[in-house]
N, C-alpha and C positions, 0 to 999 in steps of 0.2 A: 799139580803139587804132589810130591812124593811123601807119603806118610809111612814112617817105619812100622814094621809089624810089631805087635805087642811082644814084650819080653816074656819068655816062658822058661821054666826050669826043665831039667832032663825028663821029668815025668809029664811034661806038657801043661803043668799048672801055671797060671799067669803070675808073673813077678811084678810087684809094684815098682813103678818108676820112682826115682828119688830126686827128680829135678827140683820140685818145689821145696822139699826139705833142705836140699843143698843151697838153694837160693835164699831161703829164710836165714840160714846160718851165715852165709856169705854177706848178705846185706847187714845183718845185725853186727857182724864183726867189723865191717867197714864203717858203719855209723859209730860204733863204740870207739874204734881207733881214732877216727876223725875228732870226736868229742874230747877224748883224752889228750890227743896231740894239741888241740887248741887250748885246752886247760893248761897244759904244760907250757906252751908258748906264752900264754898270758901271765903265768907265774914268773917266767924268765924275764918278761918285759916289765915286771913290777906292777902289774895292774892290781887293784884291790881284790882280795881273795873272796870277799863275800862270806856268806854262811847262813845257816838256818837248818830247818828240819827237812830231810830228804823227802818226807811225805807231804810237805807243803808245796804243791805244784805251782801255785802263784809265786812263791818265793824262788823256786828253782827257775822258772821261766823269766822272772824279773832279773835275777842274777845273770842268767845267760844273755838276756837282751842288753844288759849293762856291761857285757863283755867281762864278767868276773869269772875267775877260774872255777870257783865252787859250783856255779850253775852248770858249766860245761862238763865238769867232772861228774856231777850228779846225773846229767843227761846221758853220759857214757855208761854210767852204772845202770841206769834204766835200760839202755840198749842191751847190756850184757844179761840182764835178768829176763827181758822180754823175748829176745831172739830164740832161746831154746823152746820157750812155750809156743812161739809161732811155728817153729820147726816140728814140734810134736803135733800141732793141729794139722800142718801140711802132711805129715806122715799118716795121720789118721785118714785124711781124705784120699791120699794116694792108695792106701791099702784097701779102702772101701771101693774105690774105682777098679782095682785089680780083682776084687771079689774075695779078698782074704779077710774075712770078718774077724777071725780070731786075733790076728795081729792088730787090726783096727780097734777092736775092743780093748786090747792090751794098751795101746797108745792112749785110748780114751780113759782107761783106768789110771794111767800116769797123770793125765790132765786132772782127773778128779782128785787124786792125792795132792797135787799141787794146789788145787782150788781150796781143799780143806785146810791145808797148812797155811795158806794165805789168810783164810777166814779166822783160823785160830790165832795167828799172829796179830791180826788187826783187832780182834776182840780182847786180847790180853794186853792192850796198850794202856 
């Protein structure tokens, strides 16, 4: 089995691969597009729209399983929100593997900022 050599910059330092980051974004985009397309199709077909709080996971899953547009649109929104976070996690791991701690710490810092903002938004409900 041929294993490609590690990527290096002109100075010979390792460059992190971005395969997992790209995959996380591609999968997230695909899932969100599929969910939004299904929600749109259900709207066009005149299915009940459903509704509720986007933070009520049981309501969202119940609406999606009942083939209501609201549930699928909300799942698409979840995918739009989660895929960049997954990509940042993947980026952190890829840079750690490449030995670039500074960039990995930067990506980890972005995750920390996102976590704090999520916590603040949930506490202020």
